[in-house]
C-alpha positions in Angstrom: 139.1 81.3 121.2 142.7 82.1 121.9 144.4 79.2 123.7 147.3 80.3 126.1 149.7 78.0 127.9 150.0 79.5 131.3 153.2 77.4 131.5 155.0 79.6 129.1 158.3 81.3 129.8 158.5 82.3 133.4 155.2 80.5 133.9 153.7 82.9 136.6 150.8 84.8 137.5 151.7 87.8 134.6 150.7 85.2 132.0 147.0 85.2 133.2 146.8 88.7 134.0 148.3 89.9 130.6 146.1 87.5 128.7 143.0 88.7 130.6 143.8 92.5 130.2 144.2 92.0 126.5 141.1 89.6 125.8 138.9 92.5 127.5 140.8 95.0 125.3 140.0 92.9 122.1 136.9 91.0 122.6 138.6 88.1 122.3 137.6 85.0 124.2 140.3 83.3 125.9 141.4 80.0 127.7 144.4 79.7 129.8 145.7 76.2 130.9 148.4 75.3 133.1 147.9 78.5 135.2 151.1 79.2 137.3 152.7 76.2 136.2 156.1 77.6 137.1 155.3 78.2 140.8 155.9 76.1 143.8 152.1 76.2 144.7 150.5 76.1 141.0 147.3 77.6 140.2 145.0 80.5 140.9 145.7 82.3 144.2 143.2 84.8 146.0 144.7 87.8 144.1 144.3 86.1 140.5 140.7 85.0 141.5 139.9 88.8 142.6 141.5 89.9 139.4 139.5 87.4 137.0 136.1 88.7 139.1 137.0 92.2 138.6 137.8 91.7 134.9 134.4 90.0 134.2 132.9 92.7 136.4 133.9 95.6 134.4 133.1 94.1 131.0 130.1 91.8 131.6 132.3 89.0 130.6 131.3 85.1 130.9 134.0 83.6 133.4 134.3 79.8 133.4 136.5 78.3 135.9 139.2 80.2 137.8 138.6 79.4 141.5 141.1 78.9 143.9 143.3 76.3 143.2 142.2 75.8 139.5 144.7 75.7 136.7 142.4 76.8 133.8 140.0 79.3 132.9 138.1 80.7 130.1 136.8 84.0 129.7 134.3 85.5 127.1 134.5 89.2 127.1 131.3 91.4 126.9 130.8 95.5 126.6 133.6 97.1 128.7 131.6 99.5 131.1 132.5 102.9 133.0 131.6 102.7 136.7 132.2 102.4 140.2 133.8 99.2 141.5 135.0 97.7 144.8 137.0 94.7 145.3 138.5 92.8 148.2 141.7 90.3 147.8 140.8 89.2 151.2 144.5 88.4 152.2 147.8 90.2 151.4 147.8 89.5 147.5 148.7 92.5 145.5 146.2 95.4 144.9 148.3 97.0 142.2 148.2 93.8 140.1 144.7 93.5 140.3 144.2 96.9 139.2 146.5 96.7 136.4 144.4 93.6 135.1 141.3 96.0 134.5 143.0 99.3 133.7 143.5 98.7 130.0 140.0 97.9 129.8 138.6 101.0 131.9 140.8 103.3 129.8 138.6 102.3 126.9 135.3 102.6 128.7 132.8 105.0 127.7 133.1 107.2 130.9 135.1 107.8 133.8 135.5 104.7 136.3 136.8 104.4 140.0 137.9 101.3 141.3 138.9 100.8 145.0 141.0 97.4 145.8 141.6 96.2 149.4 144.5 93.8 150.2 148.1 94.1 150.2 150.1 97.7 148.8 153.5 96.7 149.9 154.6 92.8 149.5 157.7 91.5 147.8 156.0 89.7 144.8 154.6 92.7 143.0 155.2 96.1 142.0 154.4 98.5 145.6 152.1 101.4 145.4 155.0 103.8 144.9 156.0 102.2 141.9 152.8 102.9 140.1 152.3 106.3 141.4 155.8 107.6 140.7 157.3 105.4 137.6 154.6 104.0 135.8 151.4 106.3 135.9 153.5 109.5 135.1 154.5 107.8 131.5 151.2 106.5 130.9 149.9 110.3 131.6 152.3 111.4 129.1 150.9 108.7 126.2 147.1 110.3 127.1 145.8 108.2 130.3 144.6 110.1 132.8 144.7 107.9 136.1 145.0 109.0 139.7 145.9 106.8 142.3 146.0 107.3 146.0 146.6 104.9 148.9 144.1 104.6 151.6 145.6 102.4 153.8 149.0 100.7 153.7 148.8 96.7 153.9 152.1 94.7 154.3 152.7 91.1 153.6 151.6 89.0 155.0 148.6 90.5 157.0 147.6 92.8 154.2 144.6 95.1 155.3 145.8 97.8 152.8 143.6 99.9 149.9 144.3 101.7 147.1 141.7 103.8 144.9 142.3 104.5 141.2 139.9 107.4 139.2 140.2 106.6 135.6 139.4 108.6 132.7 138.8 107.0 129.2 141.6 107.8 126.6 140.4 110.3 124.2 144.1 109.9 122.0 146.9 108.1 122.6 150.5 109.6 122.0 153.5 107.9 121.2 156.1 107.3 124.2 159.7 108.3 123.0 161.8 107.2 125.9 165.5 106.8 124.6 167.4 108.8 127.7 166.8 109.5 131.3 168.1 112.9 131.2 169.8 115.0 134.2 169.0 113.4 137.5 166.5 115.9 139.2 166.1 114.3 142.9 166.8 111.1 144.6 165.2 110.1 147.8 164.9 106.9 149.9 161.8 106.1 152.3 161.9 103.5 154.8 158.2 102.4 156.0 158.3 100.8 159.2 155.0 99.5 161.1 154.6 97.9 164.3 158.5 97.3 164.6 161.2 98.3 167.3 162.6 101.9 166.3 166.2 101.0 165.7 165.2 99.1 162.5 164.6 102.2 160.6 167.7 103.8 161.8 169.7 100.8 160.7 168.4 100.7 157.2 168.7 104.6 157.1 172.4 104.0 157.9 173.2 101.4 155.5 171.3 103.2 152.6 173.3 106.4 153.4 176.6 104.3 153.3 176.0 102.3 150.3 174.7 105.2 148.0 176.4 108.1 149.5 173.3 110.0 150.1 172.5 112.7 152.4 170.2 112.7 155.7 167.9 115.1 154.0 167.7 112.3 150.9 166.7 109.2 153.4 163.6 109.4 155.5 162.0 107.1 157.8 158.3 106.9 157.7 156.5 105.0 160.7 153.0 103.8 159.5 150.6 103.8 162.4 147.2 101.5 162.3 148.0 98.8 160.2 147.8 95.0 160.5 150.7 93.1 161.5 154.4 94.2 161.2 155.5 95.5 158.0 158.9 97.0 156.5 159.8 98.4 153.0 162.8 100.7 151.8 161.8 102.6 148.7 164.7 104.1 146.7 163.7 106.6 143.6 165.7 108.4 141.4 163.9 110.9 139.4 165.4 112.1 136.1 164.0 114.7 133.8 162.3 112.1 131.5 161.7 109.2 134.0 161.6 108.1 137.7 163.0 104.6 138.8 161.4 103.3 141.9 163.3 100.2 143.7 162.1 98.5 146.6 163.1 95.7 149.0 161.1 94.5 151.9 161.8 93.2 155.4 160.8 89.7 156.3 161.3 87.5 159.1 164.8 86.3 159.5 166.5 89.0 157.4 168.4 91.8 158.8 167.6 95.5 158.5 171.2 95.9 157.0 170.3 93.2 154.4 166.9 94.7 153.3 168.3 98.4 152.6 171.6 96.7 151.1 169.5 94.8 148.7 167.3 98.4 147.8 170.7 100.1 147.2 171.9 97.4 145.1 169.1 97.8 142.8 169.4 101.3 142.4 173.0 101.4 142.1 172.4 98.7 139.2 170.0 101.2 137.6 172.3 104.0 137.9 175.6 102.0 136.6 173.3 100.5 133.7 172.5 104.1 131.9 169.4 103.0 130.4 166.4 105.3 130.8 163.9 102.1 131.8 164.8 100.0 134.7 163.9 96.1 134.8 160.4 96.4 136.0 159.5 99.4 134.2 160.4 97.6 131.1 157.7 94.9 131.6 154.8 96.9 132.8 155.1 99.6 130.1 154.6 96.8 127.1 150.8 96.8 127.3 150.4 100.5 127.5 152.7 100.8 124.5 150.4 98.1 122.6 147.4 100.3 123.5 149.3 103.8 122.0 149.9 101.6 119.0 153.2 103.4 118.6 156.6 104.7 120.5 159.6 103.3 121.8 161.7 103.2 125.0 165.1 101.8 125.7 165.6 99.5 128.8 168.5 97.3 130.0 168.6 93.4 129.3 164.9 91.9 129.3 164.1 90.1 132.6 162.6 86.5 131.6 159.4 88.1 132.9 159.6 91.0 130.2 160.0 88.4 127.5 157.0 86.1 128.6 155.1 89.3 128.6 156.3 89.7 125.2 155.2 86.3 124.0 151.5 86.6 125.6 151.2 89.9 123.8 152.0 88.3 120.6 149.0 85.8 120.9 146.4 88.9 120.6 145.4 91.2 117.8 147.3 94.3 119.1 150.2 96.2 117.7 153.1 94.2 118.5 156.0 95.5 120.5 159.3 94.5 119.0 162.4 93.9 121.1 165.6 95.0 119.4 169.5 95.3 120.5 170.1 99.3 121.1 173.9 98.7 121.7 175.7 98.7 125.0 173.7 96.0 126.6 170.5 98.1 125.9 167.2 97.0 124.4 164.8 99.0 122.5 161.0 98.1 122.6 159.3 99.5 119.9 156.1 99.5 117.7 156.1 101.5 114.4 158.9 102.5 112.4 
């Protein structure tokens, strides 16, 4: 059994998710202790519990422990099974992170699968739906993974109530991802999501985005979201280049002005544009497991976040092709597998 210290690196939930995902892929039993030791409220939260149950479900695994609040869990994988699955987080916990826990396994299943997950689709501590749809999955598709993702219903923090559906085809052949440059800019856009909020919130955010990024009115769109639980607000900026799309997000919360939310989103996209590397901070982290599944390829990012470095450390515990981080010059990092 592989033993993982959940307090390693940044000590968050990704240690658990990556460990479980790779346990399913490799068939290796795993025990994770000190789960989320680096967080103010350690232990398993509802979204992590849902991810564990989903992992056990799609693979016929034996799950020991891992109840909400637990700091240890054991998973003994069984056989990955294609099928139709449905899960409810029950809170605004991230639907996208639950999906990412079981996605690597279902890409190796013996047939197509459909996974529907209810919970949060837009919250500050996880990649929103748009990040997976526009940034991550197109690159995975280039590598041979066919995953179609739809947003059934928005779910903002803290109310939740959203839902996503993923349709997953097993990968027949993996292809190397070679992503060294962005290429020319194709389009840029900002979408401002507002739910159950005064109309002026979106207007103020749009004005800030246009001012900070010097984007035109046509490039900044306000999208009111009807029929959702509670209030919600997100500013989502996208920069589409020939070879990659970067998605940066900031979320409204109580006590934070609309101008500050938009300023934060603009600051992220400006930092990405200035940095010059094709792969942004969050995408650099998310691409590591697909690269390991493919067993070959490379991509260039900026300086790796602590989150990404932790992910590398967890991947090194499993018998999969190992991503290597190396200096690519000009404050850039190359993640590669193979020569």
